N, C-alpha and C positions, 0 to 999 in steps of 0.2 A: 631445685627451687619452684613452683609455683608462683610467682612474683604478677606474671602477665595471664595467667590461667584467668578464664571465666567463672567468674564467682557462682557457690553449687549453692543451692535450695536445700536446708538442712532444719527440720525439728528437734532443738535442743532436748526436751523433753525424750525423746527416743534415741538419744547418743550414750556411748558408754564413758562412764567419770573416768576419769583419767588416775589413771592407779598412785596407789598409796594416796588418796586425797582424802581429807573429809569433808570438802569443799562441795555445795548444790550447783558449781557454777562452771567449774574446771568440765572438759570434758575428752577424751580421746579424742585425736584428729580421725577424723576415719579415710582420710586420702593417707596421708606416709605411716598413721599408726605409731610416729614416737613422741609427736608435739602436742601439745596442749591448747584448746581454746579455753582463751583468759571471759570471756564476756569482756564486753569494752562497754563504757558509762559516756557517756557525755556529758562533758567537760560541763557545759552550766548548767543542764539540767541535774543534774546527777540521774536522770535512768536508764536505766539498759541500751542501747547500742543493739539490734537489729542485724548490722555487721559483725564481725568477727574473722579474727586470719591467724591460722596457724602458726604461734612462737617460734616452731622448728623447719618446714617444709613453706609456709607464706600463703599456704592457700587458700582464700578471701570464701568467707561463706557468709548466707543470708537465713538467717532464724527467721521458718512460720509463724513460731509460736506469739502469739500475743500476749503471753506473760510466764515467765523464768520464775521457779521458785517464788510463788509468789507476786513477784513486781512487775508491771508494766513493762512491757518494750516501745523503745519511741525507733519504730520502722525508720530509717534513712537510705539514702541512697549515696551517699559519695562513702568514698570509700579511709576506714580506721587509721590507716596510719598517718 
């Protein structure tokens, strides 16, 4: 588990698509290569969040992208949990 690990900065567009999915948002975790990065949305604005977490290993990631799949990314500092 990587719950307490330092967040890693990544470019969502460069990550490998999660297996067996048509979703342009779901990406394979580059750390454990087992879990998915789902791309969180801000509850109030419904904008995509720059902070994400692997559903398998709990590693936190910060996306450097300004847009993901054409949607503006809201850059935040807080943990998505």
